[in-house]
MARVO-350583 format. One record per residue (C-alpha): residue number from 1; x, y, z; residue in three letters. Coordinates in Angstrom, 3 decimals. Example, Ala and Ser with C-alpha at 12.3 -4.5 7.8 and 13.67 -1.06 7.14 Angstrom:
2
ATOM     i         px         py         pz    aa
ATOM     1     12.300     -4.500      7.800   ALA
ATOM     2     13.670     -1.060      7.140   SER
This chain:
406
ATOM     i         px         py         pz    aa
ATOM     1    140.491     91.879     98.366   MET
ATOM     2    142.941     93.985     96.376   SER
ATOM     3    142.064     97.543     95.520   LYS
ATOM     4    141.197     98.158     91.868   ILE
ATOM     5    142.695    101.318     90.434   LYS
ATOM     6    140.794    103.183     87.731   ILE
ATOM     7    141.385    106.773     86.684   HIS
ATOM     8    138.818    109.137     85.251   ASN
ATOM     9    140.849    109.887     82.157   THR
ATOM    10    139.190    111.822     79.285   PRO
ATOM    11    138.226    109.147     76.813   LEU
ATOM    12    137.408    110.963     73.582   GLY
ATOM    13    135.015    108.457     71.992   GLU
ATOM    14    132.733    107.170     74.743   VAL
ATOM    15    134.034    104.116     76.586   GLY
ATOM    16    137.408    103.959     74.834   MET
ATOM    17    140.821    104.706     76.275   ILE
ATOM    18    144.266    105.179     74.782   SER
ATOM    19    146.867    102.435     74.588   THR
ATOM    20    148.975    104.342     77.135   GLU
ATOM    21    146.099    104.544     79.599   GLU
ATOM    22    145.300    100.854     79.107   ALA
ATOM    23    148.887     99.883     79.914   LYS
ATOM    24    148.905    102.162     82.941   LYS
ATOM    25    145.766    100.548     84.340   ARG
ATOM    26    147.057     97.046     83.680   ILE
ATOM    27    150.350     97.834     85.434   ALA
ATOM    28    148.577     99.315     88.460   GLU
ATOM    29    146.287     96.328     88.848   ASN
ATOM    30    148.826     93.542     88.252   SER
ATOM    31    150.356     92.575     91.591   ILE
ATOM    32    153.427     90.369     91.954   GLN
ATOM    33    152.512     86.827     92.979   LEU
ATOM    34    153.368     85.578     96.452   ASN
ATOM    35    156.608     83.637     96.649   SER
ATOM    36    156.758     79.892     97.207   CYS
ATOM    37    159.403     77.252     97.868   ILE
ATOM    38    159.926     74.735     95.074   VAL
ATOM    39    162.350     71.883     94.353   PRO
ATOM    40    165.336     72.975     92.318   LEU
ATOM    41    164.344     70.759     89.393   ASP
ATOM    42    161.049     72.673     89.141   LYS
ATOM    43    162.609     76.149     89.346   ALA
ATOM    44    163.934     76.693     85.819   ALA
ATOM    45    163.103     80.156     84.518   GLY
ATOM    46    161.768     81.453     87.841   LEU
ATOM    47    162.983     84.502     89.752   ILE
ATOM    48    164.663     84.226     93.167   LEU
ATOM    49    162.887     86.175     95.872   ILE
ATOM    50    165.771     86.176     98.398   LYS
ATOM    51    169.562     86.262     98.334   ASP
ATOM    52    171.193     82.824     98.434   ILE
ATOM    53    174.449     82.364    100.338   TYR
ATOM    54    176.794     79.445     99.843   ALA
ATOM    55    176.313     76.788    102.559   PRO
ATOM    56    179.724     75.237    101.817   ILE
ATOM    57    183.005     75.917    100.074   ASN
ATOM    58    182.983     74.920     96.402   VAL
ATOM    59    185.103     72.946     95.852   PRO
ATOM    60    184.908     71.623     99.393   ALA
ATOM    61    188.450     70.159     99.184   PHE
ATOM    62    191.618     70.607     97.103   PRO
ATOM    63    190.551     69.131     93.775   GLN
ATOM    64    192.494     68.022     90.744   SER
ATOM    65    191.640     70.038     87.650   GLY
ATOM    66    193.258     67.564     85.247   MET
ATOM    67    194.178     63.924     84.755   ASP
ATOM    68    197.810     63.525     85.769   GLY
ATOM    69    200.000     63.101     88.842   TYR
ATOM    70    199.802     64.764     92.247   ALA
ATOM    71    203.160     65.755     93.694   ILE
ATOM    72    204.783     68.119     96.129   ALA
ATOM    73    206.219     70.894     93.958   PHE
ATOM    74    209.530     70.667     95.810   THR
ATOM    75    209.948     67.101     94.516   SER
ATOM    76    210.411     68.158     90.904   ARG
ATOM    77    213.860     67.514     89.480   GLY
ATOM    78    214.325     64.540     91.809   LYS
ATOM    79    213.414     60.876     91.431   PRO
ATOM    80    209.677     60.625     92.165   ILE
ATOM    81    208.343     57.207     93.093   VAL
ATOM    82    204.775     56.250     92.146   MET
ATOM    83    202.759     55.544     95.281   ALA
ATOM    84    199.272     54.656     93.955   GLY
ATOM    85    196.201     56.031     92.320   GLU
ATOM    86    193.406     58.440     93.347   GLN
ATOM    87    190.129     58.429     91.391   ALA
ATOM    88    187.344     60.963     91.702   ALA
ATOM    89    185.112     60.072     94.640   GLY
ATOM    90    187.769     58.017     96.436   SER
ATOM    91    190.199     58.930     99.192   ASN
ATOM    92    192.582     56.009     99.159   LEU
ATOM    93    195.621     58.261     99.504   HIS
ATOM    94    195.275     60.893    102.191   SER
ATOM    95    198.925     61.879    102.164   ASN
ATOM    96    201.724     62.202     99.624   VAL
ATOM    97    205.213     62.126    101.016   LYS
ATOM    98    208.041     64.141     99.436   PRO
ATOM    99    209.571     62.269     96.552   GLY
ATOM   100    206.374     60.340     95.778   THR
ATOM   101    203.474     60.828     93.362   ALA
ATOM   102    199.905     59.618     93.080   VAL
ATOM   103    198.177     59.009     89.773   ARG
ATOM   104    195.135     61.300     89.941   ILE
ATOM   105    192.052     62.047     87.856   PHE
ATOM   106    189.970     65.167     87.267   THR
ATOM   107    187.769     65.969     90.251   GLY
ATOM   108    189.643     63.764     92.695   ALA
ATOM   109    190.864     64.896     96.133   VAL
ATOM   110    194.435     66.157     96.006   VAL
ATOM   111    196.094     64.359     98.954   PRO
ATOM   112    197.780     66.225    101.803   ASP
ATOM   113    201.424     66.804    101.033   GLY
ATOM   114    200.701     67.365     97.326   ALA
ATOM   115    200.224     70.885     96.023   ASP
ATOM   116    200.617     70.500     92.263   THR
ATOM   117    199.229     68.254     89.533   VAL
ATOM   118    201.416     67.470     86.535   VAL
ATOM   119    199.228     66.802     83.491   ILE
ATOM   120    199.615     63.366     81.946   GLN
ATOM   121    200.546     64.802     78.529   GLU
ATOM   122    203.741     66.276     80.044   LYS
ATOM   123    204.814     63.299     82.116   SER
ATOM   124    205.357     59.555     81.925   LYS
ATOM   125    206.124     56.678     84.245   VAL
ATOM   126    209.221     54.542     83.572   ILE
ATOM   127    210.101     51.658     85.865   ASN
ATOM   128    207.903     53.040     88.631   GLY
ATOM   129    209.411     56.521     88.503   LEU
ATOM   130    207.587     59.656     87.347   LEU
ATOM   131    209.407     61.666     84.712   LYS
ATOM   132    208.204     65.299     84.316   ILE
ATOM   133    208.652     67.075     81.005   ASP
ATOM   134    207.205     70.506     81.819   ASP
ATOM   135    209.693     73.327     82.326   ASP
ATOM   136    206.756     75.775     82.734   GLN
ATOM   137    205.307     73.934     85.726   LEU
ATOM   138    204.445     76.185     88.676   LYS
ATOM   139    203.483     75.396     92.231   GLN
ATOM   140    199.709     74.961     92.498   GLY
ATOM   141    199.155     74.210     88.812   ASP
ATOM   142    195.968     72.254     88.072   ASN
ATOM   143    194.770     72.265     91.675   VAL
ATOM   144    191.383     73.821     92.464   ARG
ATOM   145    191.605     75.235     95.973   LEU
ATOM   146    188.709     74.952     98.455   PRO
ATOM   147    186.263     77.818     97.920   GLY
ATOM   148    187.904     78.880     94.658   SER
ATOM   149    184.520     78.848     92.909   GLU
ATOM   150    182.661     80.235     95.911   ILE
ATOM   151    183.518     80.441     99.604   ALA
ATOM   152    181.160     79.372    102.358   LYS
ATOM   153    178.739     82.177    103.385   ASP
ATOM   154    179.547     84.250    100.277   ALA
ATOM   155    176.640     85.630     98.223   LEU
ATOM   156    175.945     83.032     95.567   ALA
ATOM   157    172.950     84.542     93.751   LEU
ATOM   158    171.152     87.792     94.625   PRO
ATOM   159    167.394     88.192     94.832   ALA
ATOM   160    165.957     88.918     91.408   GLY
ATOM   161    168.180     86.419     89.606   THR
ATOM   162    166.483     84.385     86.902   LYS
ATOM   163    167.214     80.693     87.358   LEU
ATOM   164    168.859     79.795     84.074   THR
ATOM   165    170.250     76.303     83.451   PRO
ATOM   166    173.671     77.510     84.640   ALA
ATOM   167    172.189     79.046     87.803   ALA
ATOM   168    170.305     75.810     88.535   ILE
ATOM   169    173.520     73.815     88.153   GLY
ATOM   170    175.444     76.285     90.326   PHE
ATOM   171    172.934     75.902     93.167   LEU
ATOM   172    172.859     72.122     92.814   ALA
ATOM   173    176.670     72.094     93.048   GLY
ATOM   174    176.349     73.692     96.500   MET
ATOM   175    173.923     70.990     97.626   GLY
ATOM   176    170.880     73.286     97.517   ILE
ATOM   177    167.691     71.349     96.760   ALA
ATOM   178    164.920     73.911     97.419   MET
ATOM   179    164.602     77.594     96.480   VAL
ATOM   180    162.166     80.403     97.226   GLU
ATOM   181    160.924     81.942     94.010   VAL
ATOM   182    158.163     83.940     92.382   ILE
ATOM   183    156.066     81.270     90.673   PRO
ATOM   184    154.647     81.349     87.201   PHE
ATOM   185    150.964     82.248     87.255   PRO
ATOM   186    148.203     79.733     86.797   ARG
ATOM   187    146.678     80.758     83.483   VAL
ATOM   188    143.474     79.429     81.960   SER
ATOM   189    142.229     79.945     78.391   ILE
ATOM   190    138.565     80.019     77.371   ILE
ATOM   191    137.669     80.065     73.687   VAL
ATOM   192    134.113     80.906     72.701   THR
ATOM   193    132.053     80.667     69.545   GLY
ATOM   194    129.405     78.458     67.960   ASN
ATOM   195    131.365     78.579     64.729   GLU
ATOM   196    134.487     76.843     66.061   LEU
ATOM   197    135.652     73.332     65.302   GLN
ATOM   198    138.881     71.629     66.308   ASN
ATOM   199    141.836     71.093     63.956   PRO
ATOM   200    142.073     67.517     62.722   GLY
ATOM   201    138.346     67.222     62.038   THR
ATOM   202    136.688     67.306     58.632   SER
ATOM   203    135.780     70.880     57.629   PRO
ATOM   204    132.105     71.758     58.076   GLU
ATOM   205    130.382     74.448     56.038   HIS
ATOM   206    129.982     77.603     58.115   GLY
ATOM   207    132.574     76.503     60.685   LYS
ATOM   208    136.149     77.710     61.201   VAL
ATOM   209    139.039     75.913     62.809   TYR
ATOM   210    139.822     77.131     66.323   GLU
ATOM   211    143.357     78.564     66.373   SER
ATOM   212    143.427     81.132     69.175   ASN
ATOM   213    144.126     78.650     71.962   SER
ATOM   214    147.013     77.212     69.936   PHE
ATOM   215    148.563     80.652     69.430   SER
ATOM   216    148.149     81.600     73.088   LEU
ATOM   217    149.515     78.295     74.370   LEU
ATOM   218    152.573     78.676     72.150   ALA
ATOM   219    153.103     82.280     73.258   ALA
ATOM   220    152.836     81.278     76.930   LEU
ATOM   221    155.290     78.415     76.471   LYS
ATOM   222    157.831     80.890     75.096   GLN
ATOM   223    157.890     82.466     78.566   ILE
ATOM   224    157.942     79.139     80.495   TYR
ATOM   225    154.216     79.081     81.319   ILE
ATOM   226    153.029     75.527     80.709   ASN
ATOM   227    150.193     73.257     81.840   ASP
ATOM   228    147.537     75.754     80.767   VAL
ATOM   229    143.987     74.358     80.696   PRO
ATOM   230    141.862     75.263     77.680   VAL
ATOM   231    138.073     75.382     77.869   TYR
ATOM   232    135.723     75.665     74.907   GLN
ATOM   233    132.245     77.119     75.145   SER
ATOM   234    129.354     77.760     72.821   ALA
ATOM   235    127.838     81.246     72.787   ASP
ATOM   236    125.609     80.590     75.772   ASP
ATOM   237    125.558     82.817     78.845   VAL
ATOM   238    124.869     80.077     81.413   ASP
ATOM   239    127.476     77.690     80.024   THR
ATOM   240    130.072     80.408     79.740   LEU
ATOM   241    129.320     81.713     83.245   THR
ATOM   242    129.938     78.269     84.710   GLY
ATOM   243    133.224     77.862     82.861   ILE
ATOM   244    134.469     81.322     83.811   LEU
ATOM   245    133.558     80.831     87.481   ASN
ATOM   246    135.528     77.580     87.543   GLU
ATOM   247    138.501     79.169     85.784   SER
ATOM   248    138.573     82.166     88.117   LEU
ATOM   249    138.636     79.856     91.143   SER
ATOM   250    141.700     77.989     89.863   LYS
ATOM   251    143.723     80.706     88.148   SER
ATOM   252    145.789     83.824     88.627   ASP
ATOM   253    144.837     84.971     85.119   MET
ATOM   254    142.071     84.014     82.691   VAL
ATOM   255    142.250     84.729     78.960   LEU
ATOM   256    138.947     84.529     77.078   MET
ATOM   257    138.815     84.904     73.309   THR
ATOM   258    135.778     85.973     71.327   GLY
ATOM   259    132.468     87.482     72.375   GLY
ATOM   260    133.982     90.743     73.546   VAL
ATOM   261    132.397     93.126     71.024   SER
ATOM   262    128.771     94.319     70.878   VAL
ATOM   263    127.021     91.716     68.738   GLY
ATOM   264    123.992     89.672     69.797   ASP
ATOM   265    126.267     86.738     70.677   TYR
ATOM   266    129.029     88.726     72.373   ASP
ATOM   267    128.611     87.724     75.992   PHE
ATOM   268    132.008     88.418     77.578   THR
ATOM   269    131.007     91.586     79.436   VAL
ATOM   270    127.728     90.075     80.701   LYS
ATOM   271    129.386     86.851     81.820   VAL
ATOM   272    132.240     88.671     83.554   SER
ATOM   273    129.657     90.690     85.512   GLU
ATOM   274    127.831     87.477     86.454   ASN
ATOM   275    131.093     86.105     87.849   CYS
ATOM   276    131.951     89.161     89.931   GLY
ATOM   277    134.707     90.519     87.689   VAL
ATOM   278    135.054     94.275     88.104   GLN
ATOM   279    135.674     96.063     84.832   LYS
ATOM   280    138.821     98.179     84.664   ILE
ATOM   281    138.398     99.055     80.997   PHE
ATOM   282    136.625     97.889     77.861   HIS
ATOM   283    137.775     99.060     74.424   LYS
ATOM   284    141.026    100.737     73.455   ILE
ATOM   285    141.563    103.262     70.679   ARG
ATOM   286    143.606    100.860     68.579   GLN
ATOM   287    143.522     98.617     65.541   LYS
ATOM   288    143.472     95.649     65.627   PRO
ATOM   289    141.998     94.635     68.983   GLY
ATOM   290    139.773     97.597     69.823   LYS
ATOM   291    137.185     95.725     71.963   PRO
ATOM   292    139.700     94.187     74.436   VAL
ATOM   293    138.349     93.951     78.002   PHE
ATOM   294    140.354     93.969     81.235   PHE
ATOM   295    138.983     93.283     84.692   GLY
ATOM   296    139.761     91.792     88.053   LYS
ATOM   297    138.162     89.574     90.680   LYS
ATOM   298    140.125     89.969     93.893   GLU
ATOM   299    143.676     89.231     92.652   ASN
ATOM   300    142.641     87.187     89.607   VAL
ATOM   301    143.112     89.080     86.341   LEU
ATOM   302    140.719     88.658     83.443   PHE
ATOM   303    141.384     89.570     79.813   PHE
ATOM   304    138.562     89.401     77.298   GLY
ATOM   305    140.372     89.259     73.968   LEU
ATOM   306    138.832     89.676     70.514   PRO
ATOM   307    138.067     86.633     68.416   GLY
ATOM   308    140.070     87.560     65.315   ASN
ATOM   309    143.392     85.665     65.477   PRO
ATOM   310    145.720     88.587     64.685   ALA
ATOM   311    143.880     90.741     67.236   SER
ATOM   312    144.336     88.070     69.898   VAL
ATOM   313    148.093     87.875     69.409   LEU
ATOM   314    148.488     91.642     69.168   THR
ATOM   315    146.648     92.140     72.464   CYS
ATOM   316    148.617     89.330     74.080   PHE
ATOM   317    151.974     90.856     73.155   TYR
ATOM   318    150.973     94.438     73.935   GLU
ATOM   319    148.947     93.943     77.135   TYR
ATOM   320    148.838     90.422     78.557   VAL
ATOM   321    152.595     89.992     78.498   ILE
ATOM   322    153.171     93.230     80.440   MET
ATOM   323    150.733     91.994     83.084   SER
ATOM   324    152.593     88.683     83.271   LEU
ATOM   325    155.827     90.623     83.742   GLU
ATOM   326    154.322     92.379     86.757   LYS
ATOM   327    153.060     89.100     88.227   LEU
ATOM   328    156.343     87.223     87.833   THR
ATOM   329    159.071     89.932     87.919   ALA
ATOM   330    160.275     88.455     84.628   GLN
ATOM   331    161.720     90.749     81.966   LYS
ATOM   332    159.498     89.552     79.148   ILE
ATOM   333    157.922     92.640     77.579   GLN
ATOM   334    158.661     93.244     73.920   LEU
ATOM   335    161.855     95.192     73.251   LYS
ATOM   336    161.209     98.611     71.745   ILE
ATOM   337    163.438     99.798     68.902   LYS
ATOM   338    163.498    102.378     66.123   GLN
ATOM   339    163.547    101.286     62.489   ALA
ATOM   340    163.314    102.865     59.055   THR
ATOM   341    160.021    101.997     57.401   ILE
ATOM   342    160.338    100.931     53.772   LEU
ATOM   343    156.858    101.932     52.591   SER
ATOM   344    154.441    104.756     53.300   SER
ATOM   345    151.341    104.207     55.418   TYR
ATOM   346    148.201    106.257     56.066   LYS
ATOM   347    145.551    105.986     58.758   LYS
ATOM   348    142.893    108.140     60.472   PRO
ATOM   349    143.767    110.228     63.510   ALA
ATOM   350    142.610    109.186     66.965   GLY
ATOM   351    143.487    105.503     66.814   ILE
ATOM   352    146.788    103.657     67.334   THR
ATOM   353    147.669    101.072     64.706   HIS
ATOM   354    149.757     97.961     65.362   PHE
ATOM   355    151.073     96.599     62.077   LEU
ATOM   356    152.791     93.308     61.433   LYS
ATOM   357    156.373     93.960     60.333   GLY
ATOM   358    159.517     92.216     59.171   ILE
ATOM   359    162.613     93.822     60.722   PHE
ATOM   360    166.101     93.174     59.305   ASP
ATOM   361    168.028     94.935     62.056   GLY
ATOM   362    167.749     98.417     60.526   LYS
ATOM   363    164.687     98.594     58.290   GLN
ATOM   364    161.153     97.312     58.639   VAL
ATOM   365    158.930     96.011     55.829   HIS
ATOM   366    155.140     95.874     56.075   LEU
ATOM   367    153.897     92.648     54.478   PRO
ATOM   368    150.472     92.444     52.895   GLY
ATOM   369    147.605     90.961     54.868   GLY
ATOM   370    147.347     93.404     57.760   GLN
ATOM   371    143.691     92.559     58.462   GLU
ATOM   372    142.848     91.326     61.956   SER
ATOM   373    141.639     87.905     60.806   TYR
ATOM   374    144.857     87.059     58.936   ARG
ATOM   375    147.682     85.120     60.567   LEU
ATOM   376    149.650     84.401     57.383   ASN
ATOM   377    151.390     87.770     57.622   SER
ATOM   378    151.774     87.433     61.398   PHE
ATOM   379    153.457     84.067     60.847   ALA
ATOM   380    156.198     85.851     58.867   MET
ATOM   381    156.433     88.908     61.127   ALA
ATOM   382    159.093     89.418     63.777   ASN
ATOM   383    157.826     92.744     65.134   CYS
ATOM   384    154.821     94.997     65.541   LEU
ATOM   385    155.040     98.502     64.092   VAL
ATOM   386    153.295    101.038     66.318   MET
ATOM   387    151.784    104.092     64.626   ILE
ATOM   388    150.492    106.442     67.387   PRO
ATOM   389    147.027    107.986     67.588   GLU
ATOM   390    148.059    111.467     66.479   ALA
ATOM   391    149.949    110.320     63.363   ILE
ATOM   392    147.927    110.079     60.159   THR
ATOM   393    150.724    109.214     57.744   ALA
ATOM   394    154.307    108.005     57.667   VAL
ATOM   395    156.496    108.196     54.596   SER
ATOM   396    158.991    105.644     53.356   ALA
ATOM   397    162.360    106.384     54.944   GLY
ATOM   398    160.953    107.741     58.222   GLU
ATOM   399    161.770    106.181     61.583   ASN
ATOM   400    158.996    104.317     63.370   VAL
ATOM   401    158.718    102.528     66.710   GLU
ATOM   402    158.747     98.748     66.543   ILE
ATOM   403    158.078     96.160     69.238   HIS
ATOM   404    160.263     93.113     68.623   VAL
ATOM   405    158.454     89.788     68.979   LEU
ATOM   406    160.011     86.906     70.968   PRO
């Protein structure tokens, strides 16, 4: 069982911690996942855990870089007799004698005896003889030498490399089929609430359409985390306990939305205790998203997120994503920048505000609709504006810290 790290930090208001303390505790309790070996076609976006060295020369043989004619450079200026054709993947002509040429195509083996390829646009064949019209031709032109991309036993990709499409292709070109990587975590989502109904159904009075799982799934897909199961539960302790126990047994991280405050039907804290989750913190001095809960069962991380949609996304981008970065060694946290705010803003001391913002590269605009239940403004936003605890007012024209959304 992993050790849970909690500090006895002065909390101000009872039970609440600062955003900085919350991030510190999350970082200390988020442990990088164990590596695994996966097929190359399943490795996109993952991080290499070990250096990879080239098992072969690439190219493995002298290779034509163009369509044209393979010759010995010393044959230029003399009658050159055509001696056949060499396509990519064939080796019909293993040797080119002086004074002869082989028609050759891109990627084909350059035969022994040939050291230069004349491109077809600067040559022609007349009565079986190759005529070269290239006074700039140099020995070795258009021939890719063995190991010119990478030599055998050379470092191909260092540990910590993210496997981009180009990196995947590079490894495949060396014949590598399996790689050792840090996997993406298994994440489960639980949405709670008697008031929820699914999109696509007829609206019922007193019900609201469930949107939090859709937002979270989309946010996870942006960072390559797919195949995320979603569970729905009514506000019932026994039902929710069963679902959470199942999710904890199959996941590296569980995200639960709703039921995290202090109302009669807010069961997240009780249910997490029933399932053996040890609380690391509950409630942060921030708006929106104050009641967020973070805990741990062995190495499985548990986030109890608020039910309001804007609060859910704010907490995901500010806290969940930094935990995922620790688990995966991915560089996925929001980029922090400075921007000039275009309007003034006031707030009480002692609480950090995260505001939806529209950043144009230099200035940031605060759209209307900053309430925690509203996603219309979040849908237009491309950043979060962070106003620290101690600040009670910012004036138009001042610089503020922004966190740029993916």
